N, C-alpha and C positions, 0 to 999 in steps of 0.2 A: 884219708887225707891228710894225715902224718908227713906221710912220703912229700905230697906235692906241696907242703907248706914247707919241708927241709929246701924244696927244690926253688920256692920261689924268694927265700930270704938271703938263697946266696949271693943275687944281685941287688938288692935294695939294701936302704941306710941300715949302721945298724942298730938304731934306735927301732926302725920298722921291724925288724930279725928277733931282737929281744922282745919287744912287745907281744909277738906271734907264738914265739917257745914260752910265753908265759903262761901257767894253769889258767882254764877259760873260768875267770870269775870276772864280775862286773867291775871295773875299777871305781877307786872312791872317791877319785878326783870330780870335779864341779861336773854336773852333766853337760852332755852337748845339746846343744839345742838346734833348731833349725832357721837359720836366717832369711828374713824374707828377701822374696826375688825384688831386686827393686824395679819399681813401679815404672821407671823411667826406661828400662832397657826391654824394648817392643822385641817380642819371644826372644828375648835374650842374645847375649854373645857370652862365650868363654869368657867368664873371670881370670883374671891373673892368678896363677896358682901359688899364693904368698903364704907360706909360714905365719908371718907377721900377723895376720890375720886369725889366728887360731885361737884368740881371746884368754890366752895362758895356759891353755894346754900343751904340755911338753911333748909335741911331736910334730912330725911333719908330714908333706905330699909324698906319697910314692912315686916311684919312678914311674915314667911313662911306659918302660918294657915291661909292666905288668900288666898291662892290658893285653898283648897278644898272648903271653903266657897262661892268664885267666880264661881268655876265650877260650884256648883249647881245652881246658878241665871240664869236669863232669859239672852239669848244673847244680845238682844236690850238693857239689864238694864248694861250689864257687860261693852259694849262698851263704853256708856255712863260714866260709873264710868272712865274705861281707859282714855277717853278723861280728864275728871277733874283731875285726878291724874298726868295727864301729865302737864296740863296746871297750876297745882299747884306744880310740880316739885317735886312731892313726887314718888318716884320709886319703881315699883315693884322688885321682884327678879326673876331670870331667870328660876327657878324651878315653879314659878305661872305662867310665861307665856307659859314654855312648857306643864304644865298641862292644858292650856287653848288652846293651839294649838291642844293639843291630842285630847280635847274633841270636837274642831269643825273638825276636820279628821273624827271621829266616827260618827258624824252627819251628816257628809258629806256636811257641811255648808261651802262651800267657800267663800261666803259673810263676816262671823264671822271671817273665819280664816284671811283673808286678813287685817280684822282691827287689829287684837290682833298682828299678826306679823307687821305692820306697827308701834304701839306702840312699840313692842320689840324693833324695830330699831332707833325709837325715846329714845329710854330709857338709862340708863345708861350701861345695861348689853349686852353681846354681844352674839348673837344667837351661839348656840353650836349644836356637833353633832346631838344631839337629834332634834334639831330644826329644821335642814335641813333635818332630817329624815321624820320629818312631811311636810316640803313642799312637799318632793317627793310622799308621800302620797296623800297629797292635790290635789297635780294635774295629778297623775298619772293616775287615772280612769276617767279624761275628754275626751269627744267625740270630744267636740268643743274645737280648741284652743286657741281659742278670752277670754275666762276668765284668762286662764293661760299668756296670752298676757299681757291684761291689768294690772294682779298683775305684770309681770316683770317689766314695764313702771311705775307702782306704786314705786316698789324698786327702778329703776332708778332716778326717780324724789327724793326720798329723800336721796339718796347716793350720787347726782349729786355733782361733784367737788371731790369727793374721786377713789383712786383705784376701778376697779370692783370686789373687793373682794367679797362680798355678794353673788353678781348675778353669779361670775363664782362657788361658793361653793353650789349654785342651782341647775346651770349646771352640778354639778359631783353628788350630792345629787340623782338627778332624774336618770341618768345614772346609778349609784351603785345601785339603787333600780330597775333595769329593765325597767326604761323608757328611754331607748336611743331616741327613736322618739322623747319625747318629748325636750329632752336635742338639739338636733339637731333644732327643730321649735324656741326654746329660742335662738339658736347661729345666725338661721337667722337674727331674730330681732337684735339682738347684730350688725351685720353687716351694719347697717343703720345708726351706728354712732360710728365712729372707736375709739372714746374717750371710749367705753364701753366694747372695746377688750386688752387683753394685753398676754403676753406670754403665758401665766397660764390658759388663755381661749383655745390657741389655743392648747397646749398640752393634757388638758382633750379632748378636740373633738378628737384631733389626735390618743389618746391612744383609744377612742369607736371605731372608724371609721377601727383601724388596729385590734381591735380583734374582730370586726366582718367582718375581710376580704375584707372590701373596700378600697383596695389599691390605687386605681385610686382618687375616692374621697379625700382618705387621703393626696396623693400626691398633689392635687390642692390647698387642704388650707395650706401647705406649701409654696405654692406659692404665695398664698394670702397674708402671713403673709411677705413677702417680697415687695409684691406689695404696702402693707400698712405701709412699714418701722417697723416691728416689728421685731426684729432681735431673729433668734431661740438659742438656749441655749443648756447645756448638756441634760436636760430632753427631750428637742424636739428630739434630734440625736438619744439618746438612745431610745426611744419611737419608733422613725422611724425603727431604726434598730433590737431591737425587734420584732415588727409586721413584718417585712420583713422575718426575721429570721426565725419566727414559721411558714410562709407561702411558706419557701423554696426558697425566693426568695434572693440567697445569689451574684450574681453578683451585685447587688442593693446594698443590705449590704456593700459591699466592697467600693462602689462608694459611699455611705453618707457619711460611713467614712473617705475615703480621702478629700472629701468635707469639711468634720468637721475639719479636721486638717488643710483643707488649710486658714479656717476663723479664726485659731488662737484660735481655742478649743481644748484642751487637752484631749484624751479618759481615761476615768477612768474604776475603775475596772469592773463596769456594762457592758460599752463598748467592752472591751477586753474580757469579759466573754460570750457576746452573739455572738462575731464572733467567738471564739474558739470552742463555744458547738457547732454551727450551720456549722461552716466548717468540724469538726471533726464527727458529727451527718452524715454529708452527703461522707464522706468517700475521702474529701478534704486535707488531711493530711498537706500537705506544709503549704497552705494556714492557718491551724490551728498552726502547728508551728513557720510560721511568726508571727501570731499575739503572739502566746505564748511570743517568745522572745522580742517581741517590750513591750509586758506588764511589763516583768522583768525589763526593764531599770528604769522605773519611780515608779511600785507600787509594793507591796509584795503581790506575787501571794497566792491564799489560795489552801489549801488542798484538795478542792472540785472541783476547776480547775485542780490540778494536776491528782486526779483520775481519772474525766472524758477523758483528753487526753489519759492517759496511756489503758482507756478501750476504746477510740477510736482507737488507734494504734494496740492493738491486735486484734478488729474486723477486721482490714485493713492487716494483716499478718507481721505487723512493730514487730517484739517481740522482736527483740534486741533492736530496738530504746524503746519499751515500757519497757526492763527492765533497760537501763539506766534512764531514766527519775525514775523511779519508784526507784531506787536506788539514784539519785538526791534528789526525796522529802523525802526518809528516812535521808539524810545526813542534811538536814538542816530544819526538822521538828521544830526546836524551832523558826524559825523564819518564819512560815508560819500562816496565818492568819488561825484560825481554828474555831470550835462551840462556843469557849469562848466569840473570839470576836466580832462576829457578836452577841450574846447575851447581849452582854456591849451595842452594837450600838443601838439594840432593846430598851432595857432597860433605855439608854439613851433619846432616842427620846419619849417613854412614859412618863419619868418625865417632858418633855418639856411642852408636852400637858396637865401634868396635873395641871400645874401650874394657 
């Protein structure tokens, strides 16, 4: 390892080189803590590698060139180097960690992967979408769930005392990349300690179950939320309503929407759009029109809702009403939400994620 360290220190900063050459003793400076992953960063984007964000530690991120060098080293040596860098408060950039995670996935070396992810969580870099994609890949092909659960328990230990953002994103990533069974196994593990669960955890699982057509398990998890004292939010209700709509359970959609309002949560455009679309496609025109009129009291309708409802009215033979609605749409076209509004909204989200 000594030869490798000497090779590595030829390129990076003088401070990094000096730190690596010091004897292996734990620094007496302020203990490094793991920063919480910002809740607003959906699946995360790479944060700026800013030495000033080091909360007083006199060190700086290592050069990006280290990534390719470390990726060519033996995993056992890399793990030792990562430990020493952490002990010396010297921080690798997120890109280097992601490169090492990728290497571990390609080698199907879960033990090495777990070590790299551990030091990523202990670093100043927050995992991003690429990091979690590698997590999903690493656990996706495991036949025995126990190694995966040991990994999850270690993540919970490292992030103890913080919100469950990291493990939530692991659950999401596993499902997003087709490993719903793994997400559900992790979810069952998290149930052992309700502090590991929040509304985001449940919303993620509800969406997976609903899309898989598992309505009864989905509703059981909603009930469990209440038993644990976790209050459903607008995302919870929209998720349930959309899943019920896709499966034609429209009476339940209406019941859930009523419950939602009764709890003081106001339906948003997604709620109304789901109800109008579901009722309209099923030929329940009166219910669709009722939801449409309610929506107009508090929200600007979109041109898409108008067009869908007009189409449903024509299919139901309500031609005069369809024409009246078409005239209303045309007369208020400038006030309706259109493609440009949704593009602006999407662009805004992309800008937030890229910060």
